N, C-alpha and C positions, 0 to 999 in steps of 0.2 A: 259966449266963449266956446261952447261946443261947436257952433257953426264955423267959427274961425279955424279951430283945430281940424275940423273936417275938411275945410278947403286946403289947409296946409298938407294934410295927409294925402289927399287925392292929387295935389300938385307934385309932391315928392314921389309918390309911387308911379304917377303918370310919366314924369320926366325920366325916372329911373328905367321904366319899362321901355320907353322909346329909345333911350340911349343904348340899352343892352341889345335890343332888337336890331338897331341899325349897325351897331359895332360888330355883331356876329354876321349879319347879312352882307354887309359891304366888304369888299377886299381891302387890303392895306393900301393907304394912300401913298406910301413910299414903296418904290420898287425894290423888293428884297433880292432880286436876282444878282444885283451887283455885290451883295454881301456874301453870297454863297461861295464856298471853296471850290476850286477847280478839281479837287480830288475827292474820291469817294472814301467812306469809312471802310477799312480793310480788317477782317477778322484776325489776320496775322499780327495786327498792331493793337489788338484789344485783349485786356485782361479783365475777367469778371471777378469782383471782390464781394464776398457774401459774409457779413458779420452775423453771429448768432449767439444766443444765450438761452439754454433750456427750451429748445424747439422740437423735441422729440415727437410731439403730437401734431406738429404742423408742417414739418419740412418735407414730408414724403411726396407731396404734390410737386414741389420744385425739383426734387431728385428724379422723379419719374419724367418730368418735362425735359430735364437736361439729357437723360438717356435717350429720349425720343427725338432729339433735334436732328435736322438734316445736316446742319453744319454747327460747329462750335468755335468759340474764340480760341486764341492762342493758349491761354492759361486760365484756370479757375482757381481762386484762392479762397478757402474757408478760414475764417478767423474766429476762434472760440473766446468769448468774453466770459470766462470763468463759469462755464456751465457745470452744474452738479448733477446732471442726468446723463443719459446714454447717447446724447445727440452726436457727439464726435465719433463714437464707434459705429453708430447707425449710418452716418454719412460715408465713412471709409468702406464699410462693407457693401454699401449700395452702389458705389461708383468705382469698383475695382477695375472694370474693363472699359472705362470711358476713353474715347478716342482723342483726348487732349491731355496736356499736363495738368495735374491737380495737386495743389499744395495745401497742407494743413498746418495752420499756425495757431498759437495760443498766446493771449496777452500775458505778459509777466505779472507777478503779484503787485508790482508797483503801479500798474496802470489798470484802469477799468472804464467801461462805458463804450457805447456804440461808435462814437467818433474816434476814440483811440483804436478800436478794432479796425475801422476803415483806414485810418492813417497807417497802421502797421501793414495792412494789405497793400496799400498804395506804395509804400516804401519798398516792399518786396517785389512789386511788379517790375517788369523790364520792358514793357511795351509803351508805345506812344500814348495810348488812350486807356483809361480805366472805366469800367462799367460797374456801378454798384447796384445791388439788388437786396431786398429783404428776404429772409429765410422762409417767409410764408406766401411767396408769390408763385405763380405758374404761368406758362405761356404756350402758344401753339407751336407745332413742330417746325415751322418755317421761320420762327422768330429771328434767330441770329442770321439766317440767310437773307431775310428782308433788310437787316441793318446795313448790308452792303449796298443798298440803294441810296443811302443817305450821304449827302455832302458833309464832310467833316467840319467841325467847328471847335472852338475852345470849350464850349459846354453845350450839350444836347439834352434838353428836358423832354423825356418820352412819357407817353400817357400811362396812367395806372387806372385800371378798371376795377371798381368795387362791385362785388356781387353779393346780393342779399337773398336770404331764404325766408319764406313766410311773410306775415304781415309786417312785423317790426323790421325785418331785414330789408324789405322793399322800401319802407319809409327811410331807413338809414341810407340805402343806396341813392334814393332821390335827394336826401339832404346833402350827401357828398357831391351830388351833381351841381349844387350851388357853388362849390369851389371851382369846378370845371367851367361853370358858366362865367364866373368872374375872370378866370384866366383866358378863356376864349374871347371874351368881349374886350377886356382891357389890358391883357398881357401879351398880345401878339407881337407888338413892337418891342416892348421891354417886359419880359416875363416877371410876374409878381410872386410866383411860388414855384418850388421845385420839390420833388420827392426822391429821396435816396433809394426808394424801391425800384426806380428805373431811371438812372441818371448816368450819362457818359460825360467825361471831361478829360482834357489834356493833362496827363500826369505831371509834367514839369510845371505847368502853370499852377496846378493845385498845390504842389509842394512849396511853390514860391510865394503865392499870395494869400492862401487860406491859412491864417494864423490861428491854428487850433488852440494854442496855449491861451489865447484871449477869450475863448468861450468854452474851455474844457470843463468848466463847472456845470455846463448843461450835459447831463448824462446821455441824452438821446442823440440821434444823428445830427450831422452838420450840414444837411442839404441847403437850408435857408441861409446859413452863414456862408457857405461856399458860393451860392448864387450871388449874395450881396457883395462878396469880395470880387468876383469876376465882373459884375456890373460896375463897380466903383472905379475900375480902371479901364472900362470900355472894351472888355474882351468880347469876342463874338459869341453871344449866347443866343441859342435858338430853341424854340419850343415847337414840338411836333404833336399833331392831334390825330394823325391817321391810326386806325385800329390795327394795322399790320405791324405797328411798332409797340403795341401795348403789352403789358403784363397784367395778370389778373390776381386779385386777392379777395378775401371775404371781409365783409363789414364786421365790426366788433360784435361779439356774441351777446353782450348784455348792454343795457343802458349805462351802467356804471363804467364799463370799458369805453363806451362811446364818449362819455364826458371826460374820462381820463385822457383819451387821445386828443380831443379837441382842445382841452386846456393845455396840453403839451404844445400843440401848434400855436396857440395864442401866446404862450410864454415866449416863444422864439420871436414872434412878430413884435412883441413889446420891447424885446431887447434890440431888435433891428428896426428902429422907427423909420418909416418911409411915408412921405406925404400922400402919395396917391392912394396907397392902401389904407392909410388912416382916414382919409376923407370918404372913401368908399364905404369903409366900415361904419363911420359915423352916420352916413346917409342911410345905409341899410338898417342900422340899429334904430334910427329915428323913425323910420317907416314902421318897423315892427312894434316899437314902444308906443307910438301914437295909436296904432290900430288897437293894441291891447287896452290902452286907456279909454279910447272912444267906445270900444265894445262894452267895457264895464259901465261906462256912463249911459250908453244907449239902453243896455239891459235894465238899468234902474229907472230911466226917465222917458225913454222914447217908445213909440209903438213898434210892434213886431216888424212891420214893413221896413222901417228905417234900419233896424238891426240886420234884416235880410239883405238889404241893398248894400250896406257897408261890407258884409262878408262876401257877397257876390262879386262886388267890384274888386276886392283884393284877390279873390280866386282867379278871376278873369285876367287881371294884370299879371299875376304870377304864371298863369298858363301861357300867356304870350311870351314871357321871359324864357320859360323852359322849353317851349315848343321846338324851336330850331335845334337846340342842342340834343334834345331827346330823339329827334328825327335823325340827326347826324350820327348819334351813338347807337342807333337802332334799338332804342329803349322807350319807344312811344307808349308801350303798355304801362309804364310807370305813371302816366298822366292821370290814371284813375285814383292814385294815391295822393295827388297834389292837393285836393280840397282838404283832406285831413291834415296834411303837413302845413298848409296855410293857416289852419286854426291853432295848431299846437306849436308852430315855430316861434311865434312871439314869446311864449312862456319859456320855451327852450333857450332862446337867445338871451333873454333877460336873466335867466338863472345862470347861464354860462358867464355873462358879464359880472354878475354878483360873485360867483364862485372864484373867478379869476383874481379877485381882490384878496380873498381870505384863504383860499384852499390851494395847497401845493400838491399837484398830482405826482403819482409814483410812475416810474418806468422800470419794468423788469424787476420789481420788488425793491427798487432803490428810489431815493429822493431824486426828483428830476433836476433840481438845482441844488448844488452843494457848495459850501463855502470853500474857496480856494485854500489849499493847505491841509484840508481834512484827508 
């Protein structure tokens, strides 16, 4: 039985590794040039919407980055989601002399949640395109200037770079790389995920097709819901990977926050079932679960060499998977943390799957999913 499962494991991880490596290495089979717009994105047609709630300790990097930009969008709208700290005052005092229009909005008492804050900002925007960001991101001084190089589209998914500090932070940064790996390998033609931390979309299309009232019970952002709505009616959705279009943020500060964040993401994906993502998740989970099962069996019954060979083959396979993306993202130094992640990732993934059944994560001290009508 162990022999059979070992063959299954090596087959699954071998095929998965080869598929990822070829998908990242090879260009798109379909010529995307015909899909590109003839017009470039113009900052005069762009409004930046930033929802926030109690971000006094994290928003200073974003404000400093905005003040240091070579160019700015037409308008910046900050939307307060019932903060009970001094974030609003801090933002206003920090951006008094910014060289673009800045609006400050607050959600009425009857509304709450990040997606409602985004929707309020979008409704108050007057430009063709809206750009959403999280309050804890920051970017290089030429970020908005670089956006004018992009051909416009109905939705543009821009990169988010997670930065970690110390041993645990580097492991979290590498773990986040697994999401980028899947997007770069399997989401070039049809994006599989989007982050509201760096997302541009056509304002009119967003208001017409993203039915917020259908998923308003999810308190966190509506990035995945908006992506799903745009893809369902074949809107032009593009994902960009170039670092010149990226924003930066930090990984969660604690393991608990990491679990909370990942469980929030998983809850959205369960709500928005999609076959490709589901099959890839099952494939990846099967690999990690089989490895964990075989490792336990081998530790009990097999000699040390067999245990060593099992672990070594998994590490080598995952190094091959991550190698190209780490080189492209100039993060090859993280490769030294991969053997550790390879060993703990199966336990982490299995525990996440278990918790997703029984545990309901919080978002900004609120229930992530609330009953409609509450």
